[in-house]
mmCIF file of the N, C-alpha and C atoms, coordinates in Angstrom:
data_MODEL
# 
_entry.id   MODEL 
# 
loop_
_atom_site.group_PDB 
_atom_site.id 
_atom_site.type_symbol 
_atom_site.label_atom_id 
_atom_site.label_alt_id 
_atom_site.label_comp_id 
_atom_site.label_asym_id 
_atom_site.label_entity_id 
_atom_site.label_seq_id 
_atom_site.pdbx_PDB_ins_code 
_atom_site.Cartn_x 
_atom_site.Cartn_y 
_atom_site.Cartn_z 
_atom_site.occupancy 
_atom_site.B_iso_or_equiv 
_atom_site.pdbx_formal_charge 
_atom_site.auth_seq_id 
_atom_site.auth_comp_id 
_atom_site.auth_asym_id 
_atom_site.auth_atom_id 
_atom_site.pdbx_PDB_model_num 
ATOM 1   N N  . MET A 1 1  ? 0.848  -1.182 0.000   1.00 0.00 ? 1  MET A N  1 
ATOM 2   C CA . MET A 1 1  ? 0.000  0.000  0.000   1.00 0.00 ? 1  MET A CA 1 
ATOM 3   C C  . MET A 1 1  ? 0.893  1.244  0.000   1.00 0.00 ? 1  MET A C  1 
ATOM 4   N N  . PRO A 1 2  ? 0.700  2.175  -0.950  1.00 0.00 ? 2  PRO A N  1 
ATOM 5   C CA . PRO A 1 2  ? 1.549  3.354  -1.006  1.00 0.00 ? 2  PRO A CA 1 
ATOM 6   C C  . PRO A 1 2  ? 1.302  4.291  0.171   1.00 0.00 ? 2  PRO A C  1 
ATOM 7   N N  . LYS A 1 3  ? 2.368  5.021  0.534   1.00 0.00 ? 3  LYS A N  1 
ATOM 8   C CA . LYS A 1 3  ? 2.238  5.989  1.617   1.00 0.00 ? 3  LYS A CA 1 
ATOM 9   C C  . LYS A 1 3  ? 1.326  7.122  1.173   1.00 0.00 ? 3  LYS A C  1 
ATOM 10  N N  . PRO A 1 4  ? 0.558  7.696  2.115   1.00 0.00 ? 4  PRO A N  1 
ATOM 11  C CA . PRO A 1 4  ? -0.294 8.831  1.742   1.00 0.00 ? 4  PRO A CA 1 
ATOM 12  C C  . PRO A 1 4  ? 0.555  10.076 1.473   1.00 0.00 ? 4  PRO A C  1 
ATOM 13  N N  . TYR A 1 5  ? -0.036 11.012 0.775   1.00 0.00 ? 5  TYR A N  1 
ATOM 14  C CA . TYR A 1 5  ? 0.668  12.260 0.503   1.00 0.00 ? 5  TYR A CA 1 
ATOM 15  C C  . TYR A 1 5  ? 0.752  13.080 1.777   1.00 0.00 ? 5  TYR A C  1 
ATOM 16  N N  . PRO A 1 6  ? 1.882  13.784 1.987   1.00 0.00 ? 6  PRO A N  1 
ATOM 17  C CA . PRO A 1 6  ? 1.950  14.675 3.143   1.00 0.00 ? 6  PRO A CA 1 
ATOM 18  C C  . PRO A 1 6  ? 0.989  15.848 2.944   1.00 0.00 ? 6  PRO A C  1 
ATOM 19  N N  . PRO A 1 7  ? 0.529  16.444 4.026   1.00 0.00 ? 7  PRO A N  1 
ATOM 20  C CA . PRO A 1 7  ? -0.408 17.563 3.883   1.00 0.00 ? 7  PRO A CA 1 
ATOM 21  C C  . PRO A 1 7  ? 0.302  18.773 3.269   1.00 0.00 ? 7  PRO A C  1 
ATOM 22  N N  . LEU A 1 8  ? -0.166 19.210 2.136   1.00 0.00 ? 8  LEU A N  1 
ATOM 23  C CA . LEU A 1 8  ? 0.409  20.373 1.466   1.00 0.00 ? 8  LEU A CA 1 
ATOM 24  C C  . LEU A 1 8  ? -0.661 21.450 1.384   1.00 0.00 ? 8  LEU A C  1 
ATOM 25  N N  . GLN A 1 9  ? -0.380 22.596 1.920   1.00 0.00 ? 9  GLN A N  1 
ATOM 26  C CA . GLN A 1 9  ? -1.318 23.709 1.904   1.00 0.00 ? 9  GLN A CA 1 
ATOM 27  C C  . GLN A 1 9  ? -0.711 24.820 1.057   1.00 0.00 ? 9  GLN A C  1 
ATOM 28  N N  . PHE A 1 10 ? -0.872 24.732 -0.251  1.00 0.00 ? 10 PHE A N  1 
ATOM 29  C CA . PHE A 1 10 ? -0.300 25.715 -1.151  1.00 0.00 ? 10 PHE A CA 1 
ATOM 30  C C  . PHE A 1 10 ? -1.332 26.775 -1.484  1.00 0.00 ? 10 PHE A C  1 
ATOM 31  N N  . THR A 1 11 ? -0.946 28.026 -1.310  1.00 0.00 ? 11 THR A N  1 
ATOM 32  C CA . THR A 1 11 ? -1.773 29.129 -1.782  1.00 0.00 ? 11 THR A CA 1 
ATOM 33  C C  . THR A 1 11 ? -0.981 29.853 -2.850  1.00 0.00 ? 11 THR A C  1 
ATOM 34  N N  . LEU A 1 12 ? -1.610 30.060 -3.974  1.00 0.00 ? 12 LEU A N  1 
ATOM 35  C CA . LEU A 1 12 ? -0.976 30.735 -5.088  1.00 0.00 ? 12 LEU A CA 1 
ATOM 36  C C  . LEU A 1 12 ? -1.678 32.064 -5.328  1.00 0.00 ? 12 LEU A C  1 
ATOM 37  N N  . ASP A 1 13 ? -0.924 33.056 -5.758  1.00 0.00 ? 13 ASP A N  1 
ATOM 38  C CA . ASP A 1 13 ? -1.460 34.390 -5.982  1.00 0.00 ? 13 ASP A CA 1 
ATOM 39  C C  . ASP A 1 13 ? -1.505 34.686 -7.476  1.00 0.00 ? 13 ASP A C  1 
ATOM 40  N N  . PRO A 1 14 ? -2.695 34.629 -8.086  1.00 0.00 ? 14 PRO A N  1 
ATOM 41  C CA . PRO A 1 14 ? -2.789 34.890 -9.522  1.00 0.00 ? 14 PRO A CA 1 
ATOM 42  C C  . PRO A 1 14 ? -2.400 36.318 -9.899  1.00 0.00 ? 14 PRO A C  1 
ATOM 43  N N  . ALA A 1 15 ? -2.433 37.255 -8.941  1.00 0.00 ? 15 ALA A N  1 
ATOM 44  C CA . ALA A 1 15 ? -2.078 38.645 -9.219  1.00 0.00 ? 15 ALA A CA 1 
ATOM 45  C C  . ALA A 1 15 ? -0.567 38.896 -9.107  1.00 0.00 ? 15 ALA A C  1 
ATOM 46  N N  . SER A 1 16 ? 0.171  37.903 -8.669  1.00 0.00 ? 16 SER A N  1 
ATOM 47  C CA . SER A 1 16 ? 1.614  38.055 -8.498  1.00 0.00 ? 16 SER A CA 1 
ATOM 48  C C  . SER A 1 16 ? 2.313  38.211 -9.847  1.00 0.00 ? 16 SER A C  1 
ATOM 49  N N  . THR A 1 17 ? 3.476  38.843 -9.809  1.00 0.00 ? 17 THR A N  1 
ATOM 50  C CA . THR A 1 17 ? 4.270  38.964 -11.032 1.00 0.00 ? 17 THR A CA 1 
ATOM 51  C C  . THR A 1 17 ? 4.945  37.644 -11.380 1.00 0.00 ? 17 THR A C  1 
ATOM 52  N N  . ASP A 1 18 ? 5.089  36.754 -10.391 1.00 0.00 ? 18 ASP A N  1 
ATOM 53  C CA . ASP A 1 18 ? 5.649  35.425 -10.653 1.00 0.00 ? 18 ASP A CA 1 
ATOM 54  C C  . ASP A 1 18 ? 4.590  34.547 -11.303 1.00 0.00 ? 18 ASP A C  1 
ATOM 55  N N  . PRO A 1 19 ? 4.946  33.808 -12.361 1.00 0.00 ? 19 PRO A N  1 
ATOM 56  C CA . PRO A 1 19 ? 3.975  32.886 -12.966 1.00 0.00 ? 19 PRO A CA 1 
ATOM 57  C C  . PRO A 1 19 ? 3.565  31.798 -11.965 1.00 0.00 ? 19 PRO A C  1 
ATOM 58  N N  . LEU A 1 20 ? 2.389  31.232 -12.178 1.00 0.00 ? 20 LEU A N  1 
ATOM 59  C CA . LEU A 1 20 ? 1.870  30.220 -11.259 1.00 0.00 ? 20 LEU A CA 1 
ATOM 60  C C  . LEU A 1 20 ? 2.795  29.016 -11.143 1.00 0.00 ? 20 LEU A C  1 
ATOM 61  N N  . TYR A 1 21 ? 3.392  28.574 -12.262 1.00 0.00 ? 21 TYR A N  1 
ATOM 62  C CA . TYR A 1 21 ? 4.284  27.418 -12.181 1.00 0.00 ? 21 TYR A CA 1 
ATOM 63  C C  . TYR A 1 21 ? 5.476  27.726 -11.300 1.00 0.00 ? 21 TYR A C  1 
ATOM 64  N N  . ARG A 1 22 ? 5.971  28.989 -11.334 1.00 0.00 ? 22 ARG A N  1 
ATOM 65  C CA . ARG A 1 22 ? 7.121  29.386 -10.520 1.00 0.00 ? 22 ARG A CA 1 
ATOM 66  C C  . ARG A 1 22 ? 6.732  29.450 -9.048  1.00 0.00 ? 22 ARG A C  1 
ATOM 67  N N  . GLN A 1 23 ? 5.516  29.921 -8.767  1.00 0.00 ? 23 GLN A N  1 
ATOM 68  C CA . GLN A 1 23 ? 5.037  29.950 -7.385  1.00 0.00 ? 23 GLN A CA 1 
ATOM 69  C C  . GLN A 1 23 ? 4.923  28.531 -6.830  1.00 0.00 ? 23 GLN A C  1 
ATOM 70  N N  . LEU A 1 24 ? 4.379  27.634 -7.626  1.00 0.00 ? 24 LEU A N  1 
ATOM 71  C CA . LEU A 1 24 ? 4.232  26.244 -7.204  1.00 0.00 ? 24 LEU A CA 1 
ATOM 72  C C  . LEU A 1 24 ? 5.597  25.608 -6.963  1.00 0.00 ? 24 LEU A C  1 
ATOM 73  N N  . TYR A 1 25 ? 6.517  25.834 -7.886  1.00 0.00 ? 25 TYR A N  1 
ATOM 74  C CA . TYR A 1 25 ? 7.894  25.350 -7.747  1.00 0.00 ? 25 TYR A CA 1 
ATOM 75  C C  . TYR A 1 25 ? 8.502  25.851 -6.428  1.00 0.00 ? 25 TYR A C  1 
ATOM 76  N N  . SER A 1 26 ? 8.335  27.127 -6.149  1.00 0.00 ? 26 SER A N  1 
ATOM 77  C CA . SER A 1 26 ? 8.889  27.713 -4.922  1.00 0.00 ? 26 SER A CA 1 
ATOM 78  C C  . SER A 1 26 ? 8.261  27.111 -3.674  1.00 0.00 ? 26 SER A C  1 
ATOM 79  N N  . ARG A 1 27 ? 6.951  26.845 -3.722  1.00 0.00 ? 27 ARG A N  1 
ATOM 80  C CA . ARG A 1 27 ? 6.280  26.243 -2.555  1.00 0.00 ? 27 ARG A CA 1 
ATOM 81  C C  . ARG A 1 27 ? 6.819  24.844 -2.277  1.00 0.00 ? 27 ARG A C  1 
ATOM 82  N N  . PHE A 1 28 ? 7.040  24.079 -3.339  1.00 0.00 ? 28 PHE A N  1 
ATOM 83  C CA . PHE A 1 28 ? 7.604  22.738 -3.153  1.00 0.00 ? 28 PHE A CA 1 
ATOM 84  C C  . PHE A 1 28 ? 9.028  22.815 -2.608  1.00 0.00 ? 28 PHE A C  1 
ATOM 85  N N  . ARG A 1 29 ? 9.844  23.699 -3.166  1.00 0.00 ? 29 ARG A N  1 
ATOM 86  C CA . ARG A 1 29 ? 11.222 23.839 -2.674  1.00 0.00 ? 29 ARG A CA 1 
ATOM 87  C C  . ARG A 1 29 ? 11.232 24.226 -1.197  1.00 0.00 ? 29 ARG A C  1 
ATOM 88  N N  . HIS A 1 30 ? 10.332 25.130 -0.820  1.00 0.00 ? 30 HIS A N  1 
ATOM 89  C CA . HIS A 1 30 ? 10.235 25.548 0.575   1.00 0.00 ? 30 HIS A CA 1 
ATOM 90  C C  . HIS A 1 30 ? 9.826  24.362 1.457   1.00 0.00 ? 30 HIS A C  1 
ATOM 91  N N  . ALA A 1 31 ? 8.847  23.581 1.007   1.00 0.00 ? 31 ALA A N  1 
ATOM 92  C CA . ALA A 1 31 ? 8.388  22.417 1.780   1.00 0.00 ? 31 ALA A CA 1 
ATOM 93  C C  . ALA A 1 31 ? 9.517  21.406 1.958   1.00 0.00 ? 31 ALA A C  1 
ATOM 94  N N  . ILE A 1 32 ? 10.345 21.257 0.942   1.00 0.00 ? 32 ILE A N  1 
ATOM 95  C CA . ILE A 1 32 ? 11.484 20.339 1.038   1.00 0.00 ? 32 ILE A CA 1 
ATOM 96  C C  . ILE A 1 32 ? 12.520 20.894 2.007   1.00 0.00 ? 32 ILE A C  1 
ATOM 97  N N  . ALA A 1 33 ? 12.830 22.178 1.883   1.00 0.00 ? 33 ALA A N  1 
ATOM 98  C CA . ALA A 1 33 ? 13.837 22.813 2.749   1.00 0.00 ? 33 ALA A CA 1 
ATOM 99  C C  . ALA A 1 33 ? 13.414 22.811 4.212   1.00 0.00 ? 33 ALA A C  1 
ATOM 100 N N  . GLU A 1 34 ? 12.111 22.973 4.460   1.00 0.00 ? 34 GLU A N  1 
ATOM 101 C CA . GLU A 1 34 ? 11.599 23.015 5.834   1.00 0.00 ? 34 GLU A CA 1 
ATOM 102 C C  . GLU A 1 34 ? 11.354 21.625 6.423   1.00 0.00 ? 34 GLU A C  1 
ATOM 103 N N  . GLY A 1 35 ? 11.519 20.575 5.622   1.00 0.00 ? 35 GLY A N  1 
ATOM 104 C CA . GLY A 1 35 ? 11.324 19.225 6.121   1.00 0.00 ? 35 GLY A CA 1 
ATOM 105 C C  . GLY A 1 35 ? 9.874  18.763 6.092   1.00 0.00 ? 35 GLY A C  1 
ATOM 106 N N  . ILE A 1 36 ? 9.000  19.559 5.502   1.00 0.00 ? 36 ILE A N  1 
ATOM 107 C CA . ILE A 1 36 ? 7.605  19.143 5.375   1.00 0.00 ? 36 ILE A CA 1 
ATOM 108 C C  . ILE A 1 36 ? 7.531  17.960 4.416   1.00 0.00 ? 36 ILE A C  1 
ATOM 109 N N  . LEU A 1 37 ? 8.287  18.042 3.337   1.00 0.00 ? 37 LEU A N  1 
ATOM 110 C CA . LEU A 1 37 ? 8.455  16.917 2.411   1.00 0.00 ? 37 LEU A CA 1 
ATOM 111 C C  . LEU A 1 37 ? 9.810  16.284 2.685   1.00 0.00 ? 37 LEU A C  1 
ATOM 112 N N  . LYS A 1 38 ? 9.800  15.017 2.958   1.00 0.00 ? 38 LYS A N  1 
ATOM 113 C CA . LYS A 1 38 ? 11.037 14.294 3.279   1.00 0.00 ? 38 LYS A CA 1 
ATOM 114 C C  . LYS A 1 38 ? 11.388 13.341 2.140   1.00 0.00 ? 38 LYS A C  1 
ATOM 115 N N  . PRO A 1 39 ? 12.635 12.896 2.078   1.00 0.00 ? 39 PRO A N  1 
ATOM 116 C CA . PRO A 1 39 ? 13.002 11.923 1.038   1.00 0.00 ? 39 PRO A CA 1 
ATOM 117 C C  . PRO A 1 39 ? 12.085 10.702 1.106   1.00 0.00 ? 39 PRO A C  1 
ATOM 118 N N  . GLY A 1 40 ? 11.590 10.302 -0.049  1.00 0.00 ? 40 GLY A N  1 
ATOM 119 C CA . GLY A 1 40 ? 10.698 9.154  -0.126  1.00 0.00 ? 40 GLY A CA 1 
ATOM 120 C C  . GLY A 1 40 ? 9.226  9.509  -0.060  1.00 0.00 ? 40 GLY A C  1 
ATOM 121 N N  . ASP A 1 41 ? 8.900  10.750 0.348   1.00 0.00 ? 41 ASP A N  1 
ATOM 122 C CA . ASP A 1 41 ? 7.498  11.161 0.379   1.00 0.00 ? 41 ASP A CA 1 
ATOM 123 C C  . ASP A 1 41 ? 6.956  11.212 -1.041  1.00 0.00 ? 41 ASP A C  1 
ATOM 124 N N  . ARG A 1 42 ? 5.698  10.874 -1.177  1.00 0.00 ? 42 ARG A N  1 
ATOM 125 C CA . ARG A 1 42 ? 5.041  10.946 -2.469  1.00 0.00 ? 42 ARG A CA 1 
ATOM 126 C C  . ARG A 1 42 ? 4.371  12.310 -2.603  1.00 0.00 ? 42 ARG A C  1 
ATOM 127 N N  . ILE A 1 43 ? 4.284  12.782 -3.831  1.00 0.00 ? 43 ILE A N  1 
ATOM 128 C CA . ILE A 1 43 ? 3.545  14.006 -4.103  1.00 0.00 ? 43 ILE A CA 1 
ATOM 129 C C  . ILE A 1 43 ? 2.440  13.658 -5.092  1.00 0.00 ? 43 ILE A C  1 
ATOM 130 N N  . PRO A 1 44 ? 1.385  14.457 -5.126  1.00 0.00 ? 44 PRO A N  1 
ATOM 131 C CA . PRO A 1 44 ? 0.277  14.144 -6.030  1.00 0.00 ? 44 PRO A CA 1 
ATOM 132 C C  . PRO A 1 44 ? 0.713  14.195 -7.494  1.00 0.00 ? 44 PRO A C  1 
ATOM 133 N N  . SER A 1 45 ? 0.012  13.463 -8.324  1.00 0.00 ? 45 SER A N  1 
ATOM 134 C CA . SER A 1 45 ? 0.278  13.534 -9.757  1.00 0.00 ? 45 SER A CA 1 
ATOM 135 C C  . SER A 1 45 ? -0.048 14.938 -10.241 1.00 0.00 ? 45 SER A C  1 
ATOM 136 N N  . ALA A 1 46 ? 0.526  15.293 -11.377 1.00 0.00 ? 46 ALA A N  1 
ATOM 137 C CA . ALA A 1 46 ? 0.267  16.620 -11.949 1.00 0.00 ? 46 ALA A CA 1 
ATOM 138 C C  . ALA A 1 46 ? -1.227 16.802 -12.187 1.00 0.00 ? 46 ALA A C  1 
ATOM 139 N N  . ARG A 1 47 ? -1.860 15.760 -12.657 1.00 0.00 ? 47 ARG A N  1 
ATOM 140 C CA . ARG A 1 47 ? -3.296 15.851 -12.951 1.00 0.00 ? 47 ARG A CA 1 
ATOM 141 C C  . ARG A 1 47 ? -4.115 16.095 -11.690 1.00 0.00 ? 47 ARG A C  1 
ATOM 142 N N  . SER A 1 48 ? -3.856 15.342 -10.638 1.00 0.00 ? 48 SER A N  1 
ATOM 143 C CA . SER A 1 48 ? -4.669 15.501 -9.427  1.00 0.00 ? 48 SER A CA 1 
ATOM 144 C C  . SER A 1 48 ? -4.372 16.815 -8.708  1.00 0.00 ? 48 SER A C  1 
ATOM 145 N N  . LEU A 1 49 ? -3.100 17.255 -8.701  1.00 0.00 ? 49 LEU A N  1 
ATOM 146 C CA . LEU A 1 49 ? -2.783 18.524 -8.055  1.00 0.00 ? 49 LEU A CA 1 
ATOM 147 C C  . LEU A 1 49 ? -3.380 19.686 -8.845  1.00 0.00 ? 49 LEU A C  1 
ATOM 148 N N  . ALA A 1 50 ? -3.342 19.594 -10.167 1.00 0.00 ? 50 ALA A N  1 
ATOM 149 C CA . ALA A 1 50 ? -3.941 20.639 -10.996 1.00 0.00 ? 50 ALA A CA 1 
ATOM 150 C C  . ALA A 1 50 ? -5.438 20.756 -10.712 1.00 0.00 ? 50 ALA A C  1 
ATOM 151 N N  . LYS A 1 51 ? -6.099 19.616 -10.600 1.00 0.00 ? 51 LYS A N  1 
ATOM 152 C CA . LYS A 1 51 ? -7.535 19.622 -10.308 1.00 0.00 ? 51 LYS A CA 1 
ATOM 153 C C  . LYS A 1 51 ? -7.802 20.219 -8.932  1.00 0.00 ? 51 LYS A C  1 
ATOM 154 N N  . GLU A 1 52 ? -6.990 19.828 -7.953  1.00 0.00 ? 52 GLU A N  1 
ATOM 155 C CA . GLU A 1 52 ? -7.161 20.311 -6.583  1.00 0.00 ? 52 GLU A CA 1 
ATOM 156 C C  . GLU A 1 52 ? -6.967 21.827 -6.492  1.00 0.00 ? 52 GLU A C  1 
ATOM 157 N N  . LEU A 1 53 ? -5.989 22.358 -7.237  1.00 0.00 ? 53 LEU A N  1 
ATOM 158 C CA . LEU A 1 53 ? -5.681 23.781 -7.166  1.00 0.00 ? 53 LEU A CA 1 
ATOM 159 C C  . LEU A 1 53 ? -6.415 24.614 -8.207  1.00 0.00 ? 53 LEU A C  1 
ATOM 160 N N  . GLY A 1 54 ? -7.116 23.948 -9.121  1.00 0.00 ? 54 GLY A N  1 
ATOM 161 C CA . GLY A 1 54 ? -7.826 24.674 -10.162 1.00 0.00 ? 54 GLY A CA 1 
ATOM 162 C C  . GLY A 1 54 ? -6.904 25.257 -11.214 1.00 0.00 ? 54 GLY A C  1 
ATOM 163 N N  . LEU A 1 55 ? -5.828 24.544 -11.511 1.00 0.00 ? 55 LEU A N  1 
ATOM 164 C CA . LEU A 1 55 ? -4.839 24.988 -12.499 1.00 0.00 ? 55 LEU A CA 1 
ATOM 165 C C  . LEU A 1 55 ? -4.875 24.075 -13.715 1.00 0.00 ? 55 LEU A C  1 
ATOM 166 N N  . ALA A 1 56 ? -4.250 24.540 -14.786 1.00 0.00 ? 56 ALA A N  1 
ATOM 167 C CA . ALA A 1 56 ? -4.062 23.677 -15.943 1.00 0.00 ? 56 ALA A CA 1 
ATOM 168 C C  . ALA A 1 56 ? -3.001 22.636 -15.600 1.00 0.00 ? 56 ALA A C  1 
ATOM 169 N N  . ARG A 1 57 ? -3.172 21.428 -16.130 1.00 0.00 ? 57 ARG A N  1 
ATOM 170 C CA . ARG A 1 57 ? -2.212 20.363 -15.840 1.00 0.00 ? 57 ARG A CA 1 
ATOM 171 C C  . ARG A 1 57 ? -0.815 20.743 -16.311 1.00 0.00 ? 57 ARG A C  1 
ATOM 172 N N  . GLY A 1 58 ? -0.711 21.458 -17.415 1.00 0.00 ? 58 GLY A N  1 
ATOM 173 C CA . GLY A 1 58 ? 0.586  21.888 -17.931 1.00 0.00 ? 58 GLY A CA 1 
ATOM 174 C C  . GLY A 1 58 ? 1.336  22.794 -16.972 1.00 0.00 ? 58 GLY A C  1 
ATOM 175 N N  . THR A 1 59 ? 0.609  23.618 -16.230 1.00 0.00 ? 59 THR A N  1 
ATOM 176 C CA . THR A 1 59 ? 1.228  24.502 -15.241 1.00 0.00 ? 59 THR A CA 1 
ATOM 177 C C  . THR A 1 59 ? 1.934  23.675 -14.167 1.00 0.00 ? 59 THR A C  1 
ATOM 178 N N  . VAL A 1 60 ? 1.245  22.673 -13.660 1.00 0.00 ? 60 VAL A N  1 
ATOM 179 C CA . VAL A 1 60 ? 1.822  21.802 -12.628 1.00 0.00 ? 60 VAL A CA 1 
ATOM 180 C C  . VAL A 1 60 ? 2.955  20.970 -13.234 1.00 0.00 ? 60 VAL A C  1 
ATOM 181 N N  . ALA A 1 61 ? 2.774  20.501 -14.456 1.00 0.00 ? 61 ALA A N  1 
ATOM 182 C CA . ALA A 1 61 ? 3.801  19.689 -15.115 1.00 0.00 ? 61 ALA A CA 1 
ATOM 183 C C  . ALA A 1 61 ? 5.098  20.474 -15.285 1.00 0.00 ? 61 ALA A C  1 
ATOM 184 N N  . VAL A 1 62 ? 5.006  21.750 -15.597 1.00 0.00 ? 62 VAL A N  1 
ATOM 185 C CA . VAL A 1 62 ? 6.215  22.579 -15.745 1.00 0.00 ? 62 VAL A CA 1 
ATOM 186 C C  . VAL A 1 62 ? 6.917  22.713 -14.394 1.00 0.00 ? 62 VAL A C  1 
ATOM 187 N N  . ALA A 1 63 ? 6.158  22.962 -13.341 1.00 0.00 ? 63 ALA A N  1 
ATOM 188 C CA . ALA A 1 63 ? 6.748  23.065 -11.998 1.00 0.00 ? 63 ALA A CA 1 
ATOM 189 C C  . ALA A 1 63 ? 7.427  21.747 -11.622 1.00 0.00 ? 63 ALA A C  1 
ATOM 190 N N  . TYR A 1 64 ? 6.758  20.623 -11.891 1.00 0.00 ? 64 TYR A N  1 
ATOM 191 C CA . TYR A 1 64 ? 7.339  19.312 -11.583 1.00 0.00 ? 64 TYR A CA 1 
ATOM 192 C C  . TYR A 1 64 ? 8.596  19.061 -12.419 1.00 0.00 ? 64 TYR A C  1 
ATOM 193 N N  . ALA A 1 65 ? 8.590  19.490 -13.670 1.00 0.00 ? 65 ALA A N  1 
ATOM 194 C CA . ALA A 1 65 ? 9.757  19.296 -14.527 1.00 0.00 ? 65 ALA A CA 1 
ATOM 195 C C  . ALA A 1 65 ? 10.956 20.074 -13.990 1.00 0.00 ? 65 ALA A C  1 
ATOM 196 N N  . LEU A 1 66 ? 10.727 21.289 -13.509 1.00 0.00 ? 66 LEU A N  1 
ATOM 197 C CA . LEU A 1 66 ? 11.817 22.074 -12.916 1.00 0.00 ? 66 LEU A CA 1 
ATOM 198 C C  . LEU A 1 66 ? 12.357 21.391 -11.659 1.00 0.00 ? 66 LEU A C  1 
ATOM 199 N N  . LEU A 1 67 ? 11.445 20.921 -10.814 1.00 0.00 ? 67 LEU A N  1 
ATOM 200 C CA . LEU A 1 67 ? 11.861 20.236 -9.586  1.00 0.00 ? 67 LEU A CA 1 
ATOM 201 C C  . LEU A 1 67 ? 12.655 18.974 -9.916  1.00 0.00 ? 67 LEU A C  1 
ATOM 202 N N  . SER A 1 68 ? 12.220 18.253 -10.917 1.00 0.00 ? 68 SER A N  1 
ATOM 203 C CA . SER A 1 68 ? 12.905 17.032 -11.329 1.00 0.00 ? 68 SER A CA 1 
ATOM 204 C C  . SER A 1 68 ? 14.278 17.340 -11.916 1.00 0.00 ? 68 SER A C  1 
ATOM 205 N N  . ALA A 1 69 ? 14.343 18.369 -12.751 1.00 0.00 ? 69 ALA A N  1 
ATOM 206 C CA . ALA A 1 69 ? 15.615 18.736 -13.381 1.00 0.00 ? 69 ALA A CA 1 
ATOM 207 C C  . ALA A 1 69 ? 16.661 19.152 -12.355 1.00 0.00 ? 69 ALA A C  1 
ATOM 208 N N  . GLU A 1 70 ? 16.215 19.730 -11.256 1.00 0.00 ? 70 GLU A N  1 
ATOM 209 C CA . GLU A 1 70 ? 17.137 20.170 -10.215 1.00 0.00 ? 70 GLU A CA 1 
ATOM 210 C C  . GLU A 1 70 ? 17.362 19.103 -9.148  1.00 0.00 ? 70 GLU A C  1 
ATOM 211 N N  . GLY A 1 71 ? 16.738 17.940 -9.307  1.00 0.00 ? 71 GLY A N  1 
ATOM 212 C CA . GLY A 1 71 ? 16.974 16.838 -8.387  1.00 0.00 ? 71 GLY A CA 1 
ATOM 213 C C  . GLY A 1 71 ? 16.152 16.877 -7.111  1.00 0.00 ? 71 GLY A C  1 
ATOM 214 N N  . TYR A 1 72 ? 15.143 17.720 -7.049  1.00 0.00 ? 72 TYR A N  1 
ATOM 215 C CA . TYR A 1 72 ? 14.308 17.776 -5.853  1.00 0.00 ? 72 TYR A CA 1 
ATOM 216 C C  . TYR A 1 72 ? 13.290 16.655 -5.784  1.00 0.00 ? 72 TYR A C  1 
ATOM 217 N N  . VAL A 1 73 ? 12.824 16.208 -6.933  1.00 0.00 ? 73 VAL A N  1 
ATOM 218 C CA . VAL A 1 73 ? 11.875 15.098 -6.982  1.00 0.00 ? 73 VAL A CA 1 
ATOM 219 C C  . VAL A 1 73 ? 12.342 14.085 -8.015  1.00 0.00 ? 73 VAL A C  1 
ATOM 220 N N  . LEU A 1 74 ? 11.893 12.874 -7.847  1.00 0.00 ? 74 LEU A N  1 
ATOM 221 C CA . LEU A 1 74 ? 12.211 11.804 -8.769  1.00 0.00 ? 74 LEU A CA 1 
ATOM 222 C C  . LEU A 1 74 ? 10.906 11.271 -9.347  1.00 0.00 ? 74 LEU A C  1 
ATOM 223 N N  . ALA A 1 75 ? 10.770 11.391 -10.649 1.00 0.00 ? 75 ALA A N  1 
ATOM 224 C CA . ALA A 1 75 ? 9.530  10.936 -11.290 1.00 0.00 ? 75 ALA A CA 1 
ATOM 225 C C  . ALA A 1 75 ? 9.581  9.414  -11.458 1.00 0.00 ? 75 ALA A C  1 
ATOM 226 N N  . ARG A 1 76 ? 8.491  8.782  -11.087 1.00 0.00 ? 76 ARG A N  1 
ATOM 227 C CA . ARG A 1 76 ? 8.363  7.324  -11.259 1.00 0.00 ? 76 ARG A CA 1 
ATOM 228 C C  . ARG A 1 76 ? 7.125  7.046  -12.062 1.00 0.00 ? 76 ARG A C  1 
ATOM 229 N N  . GLY A 1 77 ? 7.233  6.127  -12.987 1.00 0.00 ? 77 GLY A N  1 
ATOM 230 C CA . GLY A 1 77 ? 6.094  5.807  -13.841 1.00 0.00 ? 77 GLY A CA 1 
ATOM 231 C C  . GLY A 1 77 ? 5.152  4.835  -13.220 1.00 0.00 ? 77 GLY A C  1 
# 
């Protein structure tokens, strides 16, 4: 049985000068730095997080791609 997702309380500001994908990326990096997300923790799929936050799936996918490229998350199929 897979581990449940850690509680993530992300608030994004559509009026911000930072794009939404960048805000999401920053929230994840902060959660990792603060220990809210630990090694081995699962995060929601791009599709489910996009639905939960009311964003386009591509927005979340870009944030996840940045996190993956920098080694913060590991994508598993």
